[in-house]
C-alpha positions, -999 to +999 in steps of 0.1 A: +078-068-221+113-089-218+110-113-183+145-120-187+165-111-151+197-088-156+211-087-122+232-116-114+218-125-084+179-122-093+165-157-103+155-159-137+122-159-156+127-197-165+135-205-126+105-185-114+079-209-120+097-239-102+106-213-071+067-207-068+056-243-072+038-259-043+068-271-019+091-251-035+116-229-024+095-199-015+065-218-001+092-238+027+107-200+031+070-184+038+063-215+057+097-216+080+093-177+085+057-176+092+065-202+120+092-178+136+072-148+124+043-160+147+015-150+125-001-169+097+006-157+064-004-152+025+017-155-004+021-149-037+044-145-072+040-140-103+046-121-139+027-096-163+006-128-169-007-133-139+001-156-101+027-181-108+023-197-074+012-186-041+000-207-006-008-198+031+007-210+063-002-208+099-034-193+113-053-165+113-054-157+150-059-168+186-087-182+201-117-185+185-093-176+150-065-203+159-093-231+140-089-203+106-062-211+082-054-178+058-056-184+018-058-165-012-095-153-004-086-140+028-095-101+034-062-082+053-068-045+066-041-030+044-030-006+062-005+016+043-010-005+011-042+016+009-021+045-004-010+021-034-038+005-035-066+032-037-052+067-035-020+061-063-046+053-089-073+077-080-042+102-082-028+088-115-064+088-130-062+130-125-027+131-139-038+111-169-066+137-174-050+168-169-067+181-141-040+175-111-004+189-118+025+175-102+046+207-103+028+237-091+023+247-055-014+239-040-022+272-034-017+285-065-045+262-079-066+246-049-080+269-030-087+254-001-048+254+003-043+291-006-024+310+024-018+276+046+017+259+049+001+231+028-002+259+000+039+253-007+043+219-014+030+201-049+010+164-054+050+150-065+063+162-027+039+146-015+033+112-032+077+112-026+072+119+008+094+150+004+065+179+017+082+183+047+043+175+064+046+169+104+059+129+106+028+120+126-008+127+129-025+129+163-056+143+148-083+133+180-053+150+202-050+180+177-082+183+160-110+164+175-129+142+162-151+161+136-141+153+095-144+189+089-118+203+120-093+175+107-095+188+074-092+225+087-064+209+107-045+194+083-046+219+055-033+247+082-008+228+100+028+238+102+056+226+079+084+205+100+111+208+072+106+230+039+093+214+012+118+190-010+141+192+017+140+153+029+121+125+027+101+121+054+073+094+058+041+104+073+006+098+066-005+138+069+007+129+031-015+105+021-046+122+039-042+158+026-038+142-013-073+122-003-090+160+003-072+167-032-082+142-049-123+139-035-122+173-044-110+171-078-129+135-085-161+152-073-168+121-052-156+101-017-123+085-025-138+048-019-161+055-047-130+069-068-113+044-064-139+015-067-149+031-100-111+032-111-092+008-103-108-023-085-139-027-108-118-025-141-093-048-125-120-071-114-113-065-080-145-078-060-130-083-029-115-053-022-128-026-002-133+001+021-146-009+061-164-012+077-170-048+065-205-069+073-203-100+091-198-124+062-171-104+051-157-103+083-157-138+090-131-144+066-111-113+073-076-120+094-084-099+130-054-074+141-051-061+176-072-061+205-088-032+211-100-020+245-128+002+237-146-021+218-134-055+241-123-073+210-099-078+184-106-058+154-116-078+124-134-059+096-130-024+112-096-004+102-065-010+125-052+024+120-069+051+143-067+080+120-088+066+091-113+050+118-117+088+127-124+095+092-153+072+088-129+048+077-124+059+046-087+075+042-060+076+016-035+068+040-057+036+056-086+015+055-084-004+024-093-044+033-082-068-001-073-103-008-038-120-020-064-129-055-076-090-056-037-078-051-025-101-077-050-086-105-034-051-090+002-063-094-004-078-128-024-046-140+011-028-132+033-051-154+007-051-184-021-028-176-055-039-196-062-014-223-083+012-211-072+017-180-069+051-168-037+050-149-021+027-169+007+035-190+022+068-184+016+072-152+029+034-138+060+048-154+063+075-142+058+065-105+082+032-105+117+058-107+133+078-088+111+116-077+135+120-044+167+135-065+192+114-045+174+122-017+177+090+007+156+068+012+150+072-026+112+067-035+092+063-067+053+081-067+037+062-037+065+034-034+093+030-023+125+015-035+130-019-014+156-021+020+187-038+003+181-023-032+190+012-050+173+026-077+196+006-102+174-021-097+145-009-097+125-035-072+098-013-054+079-018-023+050-007+001+047-023+030+014-015+059+015-015+098-007-045+102+020-071+083+012-065+049+036-062+017+041-067-016+068-057-047+070-050-078+096-047-103+090-035-142+127-043-145+125-077-141+089-082-150+079-093-117+059-093-085+051-106-053+030-100-020+035-110+016+001-110+038+005-117+072-015-098+102+012-094+128+001-066+143-026-093+160+001-105+187+025-074+187+035-049+171+074-063+174+087-067+135+123-078+134+116-113+126+089-100+098+116-079+085+140-109+082+114-127+062+104-098+042+142-095+033+146-132+025+113-131+005+129-104-018+159-119-026+140-150-030+121-135-060+143-103-073+176-114-063 
C-alpha cells in the first residue's frame, strides 16, 4: 500500500512522523485545544505499520479525578464508537461467511422482522443510516425496562421515512442490527466482538462494562448521574445501552488509545486470517448513500469538511471520543476526551477535531 499523500493540502507520509513527534505540531495542537475545550485528551496517529506518535494532556476530570492524567492505557467510554469497534466487524464476519445478505429486506429472511416495519429495511441501509427508522430511542418511555419488550418495540416501531429516502443517523439502526447479529452469531454481542475483533487484534483492554474496580480506577469519568449520586465511571453513559444491560451495538464498549491504535492499524493492514478483513473493509470505506447527504460508508461517515473523493472517514462518540482513517492516504488518527464529564457544549471540541483532522489528513 502506498503511503503517499495525493491531496495538495495533506501532509505527505514523509512529514507525518515529524508532525507526530513529542512536542511536535500535533502534540501542541492537542495541548492547546484540550485547554480550550476544558477536558483532558489523548491522541495518536499512525499508518499501516502502527502508531507513529501520540500523547496525553490535561487531567481526567474534577474532584478526585483532577489528580489523574490521561494516557495510552486510560479507558474511555467509547459511546457510538462502539458501532465501529464492536458491531461493524461482527457484521463483517457474518457478511464474509455468507450469512448476512446486505440488500435483501430483513423480513424476507429473518423471521423476527417479518410482518413488521423493520422487515422492509436492508442491512446496507441500517449500516448507512438510510433505513428510515425513528431518529430517537426513548426506550424506557416507550417500552419499559424489560429487554425483551424493548426488542419487540424496536422491531415493531413505525418507520420515520421510507427506506433509502434520506441519511438520518439513529441509534435504533445499531440496536436492531445488534439483535440480528446476535441471532445469526449465536451469542451475545460482547462475546462475538471479543472472539471476532478484539482478541485477534490483541485488544486486551477493550470490553463492555460495567467495569470492575481495578479497571474503573483508570477509566475517564463521564456525566454526573443523579440516581447514583456520583459521576459515571466504568458504567456506560448511554441510557439505551444501560437499559440493555450495558451491551449494545450503539454504545457500551470501553477501550484505550493503545487498543484503538491496533484496531485502526488493522483497517490499513489486516492481519492474515482476520475474518472481517479485506473485502469488508474495502466495501465499508466507500460511499454507500447513493449521493444523499451527508455521504456515508457502512458504519463510517465521511469526515465533515471533506467529500468522498478525499476518502477520509470518521466516527464520533457522544462522550467526546473520535477517530479517523484514510485508506487513500494510508493513515489513521484518534482523539479521545471525556468532554461530557464537564458539559454537553461541543462547539470547541468540534473545532479541535476539525483542526486535528486537517493537520493529519489535509
